C-alpha positions as CSV (number, residue, x, y, z in Angstrom):
1,X,2.2,107.4,-88.0
2,X,3.4,109.8,-84.9
3,X,6.1,111.9,-85.0
4,X,7.1,110.8,-81.3
5,X,8.8,108.1,-80.0
6,X,8.3,105.5,-78.4
7,X,10.9,106.2,-75.7
8,X,9.4,109.9,-75.9
9,X,6.1,109.1,-75.2
10,X,7.4,106.9,-72.2
11,X,8.4,109.8,-70.9
12,X,5.6,112.2,-70.6
13,X,3.1,112.6,-68.6
14,X,-1.1,114.0,-68.4
15,X,-4.1,115.0,-66.2
16,X,-6.9,113.2,-67.5
17,X,-9.6,115.9,-66.3
18,X,-12.2,113.2,-66.5
19,X,-10.3,110.7,-64.1
20,X,-9.3,113.4,-62.4
21,X,-5.7,111.3,-62.0
22,X,-2.1,110.4,-64.0
23,X,-1.6,108.9,-66.9
24,X,0.8,107.7,-69.1
25,X,0.9,109.1,-73.6
26,X,-1.4,106.1,-74.9
27,X,-4.5,107.7,-72.0
28,X,-7.6,109.7,-72.8
29,X,-8.2,111.6,-75.9
30,X,-6.3,115.5,-75.5
31,X,-9.3,117.1,-74.8
32,X,-9.4,116.2,-71.4
33,X,-6.1,116.2,-70.4
34,X,-3.0,119.2,-69.5
35,X,0.2,118.6,-70.7
36,X,3.2,116.9,-71.1
37,X,4.9,116.8,-68.3
38,X,7.6,115.3,-67.6
39,X,7.2,113.0,-64.9
40,X,4.8,112.0,-62.6
41,X,4.5,114.0,-59.7
42,X,4.1,117.5,-62.0
43,X,1.3,116.0,-64.3
44,X,0.0,115.0,-60.2
45,X,0.5,118.7,-59.6
46,X,-1.3,120.2,-63.5
47,X,-3.9,121.5,-61.3
48,X,-2.2,123.7,-59.3
49,X,0.2,125.1,-62.0
50,X,-3.1,126.0,-64.1
51,X,-4.0,128.1,-61.2
52,X,-0.2,129.1,-60.8
53,X,-0.2,130.1,-64.4
54,X,-3.7,132.1,-64.6
55,X,-2.8,134.3,-61.3
56,X,0.5,135.4,-63.0
57,X,-1.6,136.0,-66.3
58,X,-4.1,137.7,-64.8
59,X,-2.0,140.2,-62.7
60,X,0.9,140.3,-65.3
61,X,0.2,144.1,-66.2
62,X,1.8,143.4,-70.0
63,X,-1.8,141.0,-70.4
64,X,-4.2,143.1,-68.6
65,X,-6.5,146.0,-70.1
66,X,-6.8,148.0,-66.9
């Protein structure tokens, strides 16, 4: 039994790396998805979000060994 209610699942969006598209909760397996995101638009921007976060982490002095 899932801990996510039907309504909560309906409001979550994912970006599928296999299909390069936005999917609802009932989509591909978790290993090939990024998310969840609260809106379809945010899920569509997932790769840019990941790139921005990676850049921020890469340049954060608290997380670098330099």
